[in-house]
C-alpha positions, 0 to 999 in steps of 0.5 A: 591462222591456217587457210580453212579448206577441205582438200583430198590427198591420194596416196597410191599404193597396192592393196593387201589381202584382207576382207576390207582391202579386197573390196578395191576401195580407197580408205578414206581417213579423216583429218582435222587440219586445225590442230598444229602440230598434229595437223594443219594446212599450209599456204599451198592448201596441203595438210601437214603435221604428225597426224598426217605423216602417221596416217600416210605411214600406216597406208604405206605399211598396209599397202593401201590406197588411201585418201586424207580428207579434211573434216572439222572436229565435231563432224568427225564421228558423224562423218564416220557413222554416215560412211563419208570416211572409213577411219579418223586419225585426228588426235582423238582419245579412246574414251568409254563415252566414244566407245558407245558409238565407235571403235578404236585401234591401240593407241598411237600416242599418249595424251593428258591435259594441262592449264596454260596462263600467263606465266605470272598466274601459272606459277601461283597454281599448284596441285594443292591450290588449283581449285581455289586459284581457278575460281574467278578465271574464264577458261576457254576449251575447244568444243566437243573435245575431251578437255570440253567435257572434263571442263564442263563436268568437273570445272563448271563449279570451280571456274568462273566461266567456260567459253567453247571454241571450234578450234584450239587456235581460236582459243589461243587468240582469245587468250593473248587477247585477254578475252579468256584467262586460261585454256585447258588442252592437250599438253603436247599440242600446247607446247609445240602449237603455242608455248614454243611459238612467238604468240605463247611468250609470257605464258606457261603451264600451271602445275596440275595434270589432268588425266582422269581415264574416265575423260582422257581414255587410254591414249590417242587412237585411230577411230573406225566403225564398230564391227570392222575387226579386220580393219582394226587389226590391220591398223594395229599391226601397222602401228606396231611395225612402224614403231619397230621399223623406225619410221614412227620415231622419225615422224616423232622427232620431226615434231617433238623433243621426246617420244610421245608414244 
């Protein structure tokens, strides 16, 4: 488990000429820090991961002073809405439910959910029989995520029990200890944060893919407050520019074997 602590990392870059930058304030970006390989905290108390490097790269591209602030997942949107931070770069999917209270930029990567179980069980579950096979299992999900909402609304009458956890690391630990039978989470995070680690040996994906747009949205995006169009467009432009200039691909290839955009 990574050390849990709040830290701030300041990136020093000059400001750009837009309404939101001319105010002279540092852009405060919320990062979870408990969702490897997207964000985690090392033994030195430093944030690292795909989300962290993307946030830094976007700040460089926008030539904007930025501070990365570690915040727990369920406090992300409340912190944004109460002006404690100005944006969220934390693998958050742009869903219709969330759009009711916050706004989203264009996506910076794609996401969908899958189930992980012991490999002997995973191999028995396919797209035709999954509802029958899941009837007696205990499923673990990270609280307040799209996977939690999907499971709570679509799987509650199918699985035996749903247990909610504060972090995906906690879910994974209970999975290998036998306290739960399966987890539903982001496919990329499960590959790199669990299945490709020593902890994940003997576990595998079941076949079904969960990507209902009503729950999984239109991709993973940066979250901002409503009515901040200048900031939104600045982020959108920066996302496209780091895609075009190779910076995005360099970061992508450091963590993943495929382009996750």
